[in-house]
C-alpha positions, 0 to 999 in steps of 0.5 A: 774303221768301219764302225767310223764311217758309219758314225760319220754317216749316221751323223750327217743323215741326222744334220740333214734331217734336223736342217730340213725339218729347220728350212720347212719350219722357216719356209713355212714362217715366211708363207705365213708372214706374207699371208698376214702382210698381204692380208693386212695390206688388203684390208687397208686398203680396204678401209682407205677406200671405204673411208673415202666412198663415205666422204665422197658420198657425203659431199655428193649429198650436200652439193645435191642439196645445194643445186636443188636450193639453186634450182629452186631460187632459179625457179623463184626468180623466173616467176618474180620476173614474169610477174614483174618487170626486170629490175636489175636485181641479183639471181637468187639470194645476195650470197650464198654460204657468205660468198657472192653468187655471180650473174652470169648474164652480166658476163656477157656483155663484159666480155663482148666488150673486151673483144670489141676494145681489143679490135679497136685498140690494136691489142696483140694476140699475146697480150690478149691470151695473157689476159684471158689466162689472168681472167681464168685464174682469178675465176679459178681461185674464187671458185676454189674458195667456194668449193672449200666454203662448202666443203667446210660447211658441210661438217658443221653437223655432228659427227653422229649426223654425218655417218651413215652406217649402212653406207659404210658396212656396204663400203666396206663389204664391197671394197673388201671383196674387192681386195679379196677378202670374204672373211666375216668382220665386225666394226665399231665407230669412235669419235675422235675423243674415244666415245663409241657412237655405233657398234655393228648388231653382230658384234663379238670380241673374238678376234678383236686383239688385232684390230685394224684402225681408219680415221674418218674424214681426215681432212677435217678438223681433228675434233670433227674426225672419226676412226672406224675399228675393224677386227676379223674373228677367223683372221688368224685361222685364215692367216695360218691356214697356209701352214696347213699346205707344209704340215704333211711334209713337216710330219712325214720328215719328223716321223722319218727323223724320230725313226732315224733316231729310234735306229741310232738308239737301237744300234747303240743299245745293241752295240752296249749289249754286244760289248756287254755280253762279250764281257760276259763271256771273258768273265765266264771263261775265268770264273769257269777256268779256276774250278775246271783246272781244279778239278782236272788237277785233283783227277791227274793226281789221282790217275797218276800211279807215281803219286803215292796216296795216303788217306789225307791225300784222298780226303784233301782231294775229295774237299777240292772236288766237292768245293769246285764242283759246287762252285761250278754248279753256283756259277751254271745256276746263277746263268740259268736262273737269270734267263728264268727271270727274263721269261718271268718263269722262276717259282717263288717260295715266299714264308714269313721270316725274320730278316734280322736273324737271317742276316746274322746268320749269313754274316757269322757262316759266310763272311766273318771268318773271310773279313777278319783274314783280310783285315777288315770288320763287319759290323752288324747294327741289327736294331729292327723292331720289327724284321719280319718280312715276307720273302722267299728264304733261299732268295733273300739269302743270296741277296744278302750274300751278293751285297756282302760279296760285293763289298768284299770284291771292291775293297779298297787295298790300302785300306781295311775293309769296315762294312757296316750292316744296320737295320731299322724301321720307317713306319711299315717298312723294314729297311736293311742297309749296306755301308762300305768304305771300298772304291766306289762307283762313279756317278755315270756307272750308278745309273747302269749297275743294275743292268744285267750283264753291266759290270764297272771297267777295271781295264784288262784287269780280272781279279775282280770276278763275276758275270754282271748278274748280281745285281741285276738279280738283287733288284729283280728279286727285292722288286718280286717281293714288292720292295725297293733297292737303291745306291749311294756311292762316291769315288774313293769314300764307298758304297752304301745299298738300301733294301726297303721291303714291306713288314708284316704286322704282328 
C-alpha cells in the first residue's frame, strides 16, 4: 500500500513538472509572438508615415515652385502695367497647366452687382444663401480640378527624379524612433516592375529573409509607383530577446525535473537491487541447506552409537563429507570472488592456453557423464585452426563450466538435451559458442542476464539453484581478458552463448 501511494505521488509530481515546463514554454512563445506582432506593427506604421512624408514633401516642393513662378508672373505684370496703360489683359499667362486662371479683380464687381440686384429685386434671404452655396460648390469643384491637375503633373517626372533618398532615409529613421524601433536597418528602392534604383551604402543581406515592404506614391498610376524594402539584421535577436526573461525559470524547472527523474530512477534501481538481493539470499539459503544437511546427517550417523559402523560406511560417509564440503566451499568462494571483482582486487595469472584442449577436458571430466545420465548429448565441434589464447587457466575453466552448467540447468523436460560446443577462427579472433535446445530466455531478460544477482524468475520453484552470479562472472572474466561475450535466445527453442577472444600469433 505504501509503495502504491509513493508511486502515485511520484507520478503526480512528474506530471506537475511536465505541465509547468509546457506552460512556461507556451508563455514564452506567446511573449515572443506578441513582441513580434508589436515590432511588425511599429515598422509598418513607420513605413506608412515615411511614405506619406515623402509624398507630402514632393507635393510641397512642387506647389512651392508653382507659387514662385506665379509671383514672378505677377511681378512681370506689375512692371508691364507700370510701363503701359491697362489693356484688360488677364493676369499672368493665359493658362496654368491647361486650367484657366481667374482674375480676382474682375470677381469683385460681380459680387457687388449681385448684392445690388438682391436689394433692388427683393430676393429673399433664403434664396440668396442658396445662390451663394451653389456658387461656392461650383468654385470648389473648379479648385479641386486645378489641384488634381497640379498633383498629376507632379508625377510626370521619372521615378528616379521624384525619389529623394536622403529625405526618405531621414523620414524612416525618425518614424521608426517615434514608434520605438531603434534597431539598425537597411533598405532598397525598386520600381513597380522590380528594377532596383537605390540601395543604402551600408547594405547587407543578413536578415533580408524577413523584409518589410511599402508602396511609394500610392495615388499615382501603377506604372509610376515604387516600393521600398526594409529589413533589420538584428530583428530575430530583438524578438527572441524577450525569451531570455523566462530562460532562468525554465532552466531551473528543467534541472529540478531532471533531478526528480534521477531520484525516481535511483529509487527504482535500488528497489530492483533490493529484490535481487532478497532473491540472492533465498537462493543462497537453498544452496547452503543441501550441503549443510548432508554434513549434519553424516555427523549424526558417525556420532550415533546404535548404528553399526563398517569400513564401507566410513568410506561412504567420508566421501559425502568431502563432496559436500567442496560444494559448500565452492559456493562461498563464488560469493567472495564477486565481491573482489567489484573492487578489481582479483589477481589474474594469464598463460598461453590451447582453448580447445581445455574445453575437451572440462566436457570429458565433468559434464559428459552427467548429460548422458539425463538422456542428452554433448557434441563438441572444435575446429579452430588457431585455438591458442592468453587466459587464466582456472578462470577459463570456470567460464566454460558455468556455461555448460547453465545449459544443463535450463534444459527442457520434454526434450532430450542437445548441447553443441563449437570453436572456429575469424581473422585473429577465437570464437567459442555454446548452443543448446533448452527453455530459452525472454527478450526482456536478455538485457539483464549479465547483471550481478539477476536470475530469470521461475515463480516460487527452486528446482534451478544458483545465486545469479555465474553469467556476471563470465562477462567480467572475458572482459578482463580483452574479449567479448554475447547471447542469442528464443523462448522454447534454445540459447547460444558466444565468446570471442584474441588469439596468439604463431
